[in-house]
Every structure is written in structure tokens, then in C-alpha cells.
C-alpha positions in Angstrom: -3.0 153.9 70.0 -6.4 154.7 70.4 -8.8 153.1 67.7 -11.8 154.2 65.5 -15.0 153.5 66.8 -18.2 154.2 64.4 -20.8 154.5 66.3 -24.6 153.6 64.1 -27.6 156.6 64.9 -30.7 156.2 64.4 -32.6 156.4 68.0 -32.2 158.9 71.2 -30.5 156.4 73.4 -27.8 156.2 70.5 -27.1 160.2 71.6 -26.3 158.8 74.5 -24.3 156.2 74.1 -22.4 159.0 71.5 -21.9 161.1 73.8 -20.6 158.7 76.9 -18.2 157.4 73.8 -16.9 160.2 73.1 -16.3 161.4 76.5 -14.9 158.3 77.4 -12.5 158.6 73.7 -11.0 162.7 75.5 -10.5 160.9 78.6 -8.0 158.2 77.4 -6.5 160.4 75.0 -6.0 162.8 77.9 -7.8 165.5 77.1 -8.8 168.2 80.3 -12.3 167.0 82.3 -13.5 170.9 80.4 -12.4 169.4 77.2 -13.9 166.3 78.2 -17.6 167.6 78.8 -17.4 170.6 75.7 -16.4 167.7 73.3 -19.1 165.0 74.8 -22.0 168.4 74.3 -20.9 169.1 70.9 -20.8 165.0 70.0 -24.7 164.8 71.3 -25.8 167.7 69.5 -24.3 166.0 66.5 -25.8 163.0 67.0 -29.0 164.3 68.2 -29.4 166.0 65.1 -29.1 163.3 62.7 -32.1 161.6 65.1 -34.3 164.9 63.8 -33.1 165.6 60.2 -31.7 162.6 58.9 -33.3 159.7 60.4 -30.4 157.8 61.1 -26.9 157.6 60.7 -23.1 157.3 61.9 -20.4 158.8 63.9 -17.0 157.8 63.6 -14.5 159.4 67.0 -11.1 158.3 66.3 -7.5 160.2 67.9 -5.0 162.1 66.1 -1.4 162.7 66.0 -0.7 165.9 66.3 2.3 167.6 64.6 3.6 168.2 68.5 3.2 164.5 69.3 0.2 166.0 70.9 -4.4 164.2 70.2 -7.0 165.2 68.7 -10.4 164.1 68.2 -11.4 163.7 64.9 -15.5 162.9 65.3 -17.4 162.8 61.3 -20.7 162.4 60.5 -22.7 160.5 58.4 -26.2 160.5 57.2 -28.4 160.4 54.2 -31.3 163.4 55.7 -31.8 166.4 53.3 -28.8 169.1 54.4 -29.2 172.2 55.0 -31.6 174.7 51.8 -29.6 177.7 52.2 -26.1 177.7 54.4 -25.5 180.5 53.9 -28.4 182.0 55.9 -27.7 179.7 58.5 -24.0 182.2 58.9 -25.0 185.0 59.2 -25.3 186.2 63.4 -28.7 187.0 63.6 -30.5 183.3 61.9 -33.2 181.8 64.1 -34.5 178.2 63.9 -38.0 177.4 65.2 -36.4 175.0 67.4 -33.6 176.8 68.0 -29.2 176.9 67.4 -29.2 174.7 70.1 -25.9 173.8 72.7 -22.9 172.2 71.0 
């Protein structure tokens, strides 16, 4: 059984830690190398956003057994940041922010 990891996020070095742990857990769960890279990139973006916009928070990574026996990876991010003022505008295809939309 694969355990659950809690990763505190507060500085740039924590982003690297989160990325590495997510990739390692994805490998342990049997994800392909390509999927491991995609998961690591997404987790990195989430952690970077916590540092940039909330200042501090936490990521929780947990392996989840699917209905057909395959494994999934649950990623939960928690912070006390200001949030997005107008979510519907961000979801439009023509939305652009000052720093960009990232790669995650």
C-alpha cells in the first residue's frame, strides 16, 4: 500500500521537493515515464502558485486504488490565499494574465 505524503509549501525549494516526491510516487504506482513527467509538471505549477499567490500552504499526495484495480494519484492543495476573484473569466479561452498561464 502506498502511503500519503503531506508536503509543506512556503519557499521555492519546496516546489522542487513537491515535484520530486510526486514523480517518485507516480513511479511507485506504476505510471509511465511520460505520465510521471506530466504529473511532476502539474504538481510543480500548483506548488509554485501557492508560493507566488498565497505565500504558504500544503500539498497532499496519495495513491488511490481505482475500481478496476489500477492506481491513481490524488493531489490536494490547500492554502489560505486570496483566491481568484472572477473564476468564470479565467475559464474563457481568451483569458490572459500578466504572468501567463504556466504549463501545469
